[in-house]
Backbone as CSV, one residue per row, in Angstrom:
resi,resn,N_x,N_y,N_z,CA_x,CA_y,CA_z,C_x,C_y,C_z
1,MET,-34.392,-83.226,16.765,-34.892,-83.806,17.678,-35.990,-82.730,18.308
2,ARG,-37.010,-83.615,18.802,-38.375,-82.729,19.178,-38.691,-83.097,20.742
3,GLY,-38.871,-82.170,21.648,-39.182,-82.679,22.830,-40.602,-81.935,23.079
4,TRP,-41.272,-82.238,24.372,-42.882,-82.001,24.574,-42.975,-80.973,25.368
5,THR,-43.989,-80.174,25.147,-44.186,-79.030,26.504,-45.060,-79.395,27.136
6,GLU,-45.627,-78.702,28.412,-46.572,-79.502,29.033,-47.858,-79.091,28.681
7,ASP,-48.322,-78.143,27.563,-49.560,-78.238,27.060,-49.538,-78.928,25.828
8,GLY,-48.721,-80.149,25.677,-49.005,-80.722,24.476,-48.136,-80.313,23.434
9,GLY,-47.808,-79.337,23.081,-47.327,-78.856,22.000,-45.948,-79.512,21.981
10,SER,-45.264,-79.390,20.693,-43.909,-79.872,20.444,-42.862,-78.554,20.227
11,VAL,-41.702,-78.946,20.528,-40.861,-77.546,20.454,-39.448,-78.568,19.928
12,ARG,-38.383,-77.906,19.584,-37.121,-78.548,19.191,-36.246,-78.373,20.636
13,VAL,-35.816,-79.618,21.038,-34.968,-79.698,22.350,-33.898,-78.552,22.165
14,ALA,-33.242,-78.096,20.990,-32.228,-77.178,21.312,-32.675,-75.947,21.431
15,ASP,-34.026,-75.656,21.080,-34.773,-74.268,21.345,-34.965,-74.410,22.800
16,MET,-35.360,-75.463,23.264,-35.639,-75.559,24.847,-34.383,-75.601,25.945
17,GLU,-33.068,-76.075,25.378,-32.099,-75.589,25.824,-31.206,-74.524,25.672
18,TYR,-31.908,-73.710,24.885,-31.301,-72.519,24.660,-30.540,-71.651,25.830
19,GLY,-29.553,-71.376,25.811,-29.039,-70.455,27.063,-28.766,-71.219,28.152
20,THR,-28.570,-72.556,28.420,-28.515,-73.115,29.416,-27.258,-73.841,29.560
21,GLU,-26.520,-74.074,28.415,-25.209,-74.734,28.366,-24.094,-73.962,28.407
22,SER,-23.248,-74.040,29.503,-21.876,-73.116,29.405,-21.050,-73.451,28.313
23,GLY,-19.991,-72.719,28.214,-19.187,-72.774,27.194,-18.351,-74.202,27.105
24,LEU,-17.716,-74.524,28.462,-17.171,-75.740,28.478,-18.183,-76.780,28.122
25,GLU,-19.263,-76.667,28.629,-20.192,-77.864,28.087,-20.382,-77.888,26.413
26,SER,-20.265,-76.889,26.135,-20.803,-76.784,24.415,-19.301,-77.413,23.979
27,LEU,-18.034,-76.903,24.250,-17.154,-77.194,23.892,-16.915,-78.808,24.065
28,PHE,-17.282,-79.774,24.991,-17.080,-80.493,25.250,-18.119,-81.384,24.277
29,ARG,-19.391,-80.883,24.400,-19.994,-81.812,23.327,-20.003,-81.655,21.911
30,TYR,-19.238,-80.608,21.452,-18.786,-80.506,20.025,-17.196,-81.534,19.765
31,PHE,-16.617,-81.573,21.240,-15.391,-82.545,20.779,-15.935,-83.796,21.149
32,SER,-16.692,-83.954,21.468,-17.356,-85.666,21.508,-17.645,-86.068,20.658
33,ILE,-18.480,-85.258,19.712,-18.888,-85.273,18.373,-17.700,-85.409,17.020
34,LEU,-16.411,-84.587,17.370,-15.435,-85.060,16.512,-15.053,-86.073,16.596
35,VAL,-14.526,-86.614,18.430,-14.046,-87.584,18.516,-14.908,-89.044,17.999
36,VAL,-16.176,-89.211,18.065,-16.980,-90.168,17.379,-16.882,-90.383,15.954
37,ALA,-16.809,-88.734,15.207,-16.797,-88.881,13.671,-14.925,-89.026,13.362
38,GLY,-14.355,-88.659,14.234,-12.818,-89.322,13.893,-12.655,-90.684,13.956
39,GLY,-13.422,-91.574,14.972,-13.143,-92.735,15.290,-13.774,-93.432,13.796
40,GLY,-15.008,-93.043,13.617,-15.516,-93.466,12.520,-14.858,-93.657,11.096
41,VAL,-14.068,-92.355,10.885,-13.130,-92.337,9.589,-11.894,-93.426,10.104
42,ALA,-11.466,-93.435,11.295,-10.281,-94.561,11.408,-10.703,-95.719,11.094
43,LEU,-12.181,-95.808,11.950,-12.617,-97.544,11.336,-12.655,-97.624,9.933
44,ALA,-13.431,-96.976,9.291,-13.776,-97.026,7.928,-11.945,-97.456,7.363
45,ALA,-11.131,-96.541,7.684,-10.012,-96.913,6.663,-9.499,-98.180,7.216
46,PHE,-9.494,-98.535,8.312,-8.976,-99.972,8.807,-9.760,-100.834,8.062
47,LEU,-11.005,-100.850,8.173,-11.634,-101.968,7.331,-11.454,-101.950,5.808
48,LEU,-11.355,-101.016,5.080,-10.860,-100.690,3.785,-9.529,-101.480,3.493
49,LEU,-8.824,-101.473,4.802,-7.190,-101.846,4.664,-7.810,-103.881,4.567
50,LEU,-8.426,-103.891,5.666,-8.555,-105.625,6.036,-9.356,-106.049,4.516
51,LEU,-10.223,-105.085,3.812,-10.621,-105.886,2.613,-9.680,-105.800,1.532
52,GLY,-9.105,-105.036,1.669,-7.737,-105.140,0.646,-6.926,-106.072,0.969
53,VAL,-6.348,-106.579,1.803,-5.966,-107.770,2.593,-6.636,-109.197,2.145
54,TRP,-7.702,-109.063,2.473,-8.478,-110.433,2.463,-8.986,-110.678,1.053
55,SER,-9.026,-109.426,-0.019,-9.256,-109.836,-1.418,-8.104,-109.986,-2.512
56,ASN,-7.079,-110.016,-1.566,-5.571,-110.338,-1.902,-4.907,-109.294,-3.100
57,ARG,-5.453,-107.907,-3.035,-5.092,-106.982,-3.533,-4.101,-105.848,-2.889
58,GLN,-3.148,-105.347,-3.685,-2.232,-104.646,-2.963,-2.463,-103.344,-3.015
59,ILE,-2.664,-102.521,-1.501,-3.363,-101.431,-1.564,-1.865,-100.479,-1.255
60,THR,-1.765,-99.535,-2.214,-0.688,-98.509,-1.859,-0.854,-97.659,-0.808
61,LYS,0.137,-97.326,-0.613,0.453,-96.286,0.574,-0.370,-95.124,-0.180
62,GLU,-0.326,-94.552,-1.185,-1.034,-93.129,-1.630,-2.258,-93.403,-1.701
63,ARG,-2.892,-94.531,-2.445,-4.315,-94.861,-2.481,-4.987,-94.960,-1.003
64,PHE,-4.117,-95.752,-0.127,-4.871,-95.683,1.369,-5.029,-93.975,1.864
65,LEU,-4.235,-93.661,1.500,-3.882,-92.015,2.431,-5.098,-91.172,1.613
66,GLN,-5.360,-91.556,0.288,-6.397,-90.467,-0.372,-7.598,-91.066,0.133
67,THR,-7.841,-92.349,0.332,-9.080,-92.782,0.719,-9.218,-92.281,2.365
68,VAL,-8.580,-92.119,3.068,-8.569,-91.747,4.420,-8.738,-90.115,4.332
69,ALA,-8.049,-89.478,3.469,-8.381,-88.064,2.860,-9.904,-87.741,2.430
70,PHE,-10.449,-88.452,1.722,-12.011,-88.470,1.141,-12.771,-88.771,2.259
71,LEU,-12.823,-89.735,3.267,-13.480,-89.983,4.598,-13.326,-88.777,5.261
72,ALA,-12.055,-88.080,5.364,-12.029,-87.226,6.558,-12.685,-85.910,5.732
73,VAL,-12.985,-85.827,4.399,-13.639,-84.464,4.128,-15.136,-85.007,3.985
74,LEU,-15.738,-86.040,4.050,-16.908,-86.491,4.496,-17.483,-86.284,5.772
75,MET,-16.257,-86.628,6.774,-16.982,-86.311,8.156,-17.036,-84.825,8.543
76,VAL,-15.788,-83.770,7.970,-16.088,-82.587,8.055,-17.358,-82.121,7.264
77,ILE,-17.929,-82.549,6.097,-19.119,-82.233,5.495,-20.026,-82.434,6.925
78,PHE,-20.270,-83.810,7.350,-21.291,-84.202,8.286,-21.175,-83.462,9.724
79,LEU,-20.162,-83.102,10.167,-19.958,-82.032,11.313,-20.370,-80.852,10.928
80,LEU,-20.692,-80.187,9.602,-20.596,-79.030,9.397,-22.398,-79.370,9.185
81,MET,-22.829,-80.034,8.881,-24.383,-80.226,8.674,-24.825,-80.338,10.329
82,ILE,-24.361,-81.120,11.059,-24.725,-81.090,12.309,-24.756,-79.785,13.304
83,TYR,-23.378,-78.959,12.836,-23.726,-77.807,13.690,-24.642,-76.751,13.027
84,LEU,-24.966,-77.027,11.422,-25.881,-76.130,10.847,-27.249,-76.270,11.758
85,TYR,-27.504,-77.507,12.065,-28.758,-77.735,12.602,-29.001,-77.686,13.934
86,PHE,-27.989,-77.334,14.570,-28.212,-76.989,15.929,-27.970,-75.419,16.239
87,LEU,-28.073,-74.536,14.911,-27.688,-73.173,14.940,-28.788,-72.350,15.300
């Protein structure tokens, strides 16, 4: 994400805000990202379950847990990418 300086130049917003965030604010920001990503995984798993019920196929508990684990791994990769971007 980019912001603009007074002389018309552009700068990354993360660079502009460097050092102005307290430890608690940083923790809250990362926690909120984690909550949103976790909610996305839960929603995707629920939609997968509904899709299995709707298509009249039997979804076993093992297959459902494998899918949730796969989505959780994707969430961790996504969070790592966000973390490395703001580093």
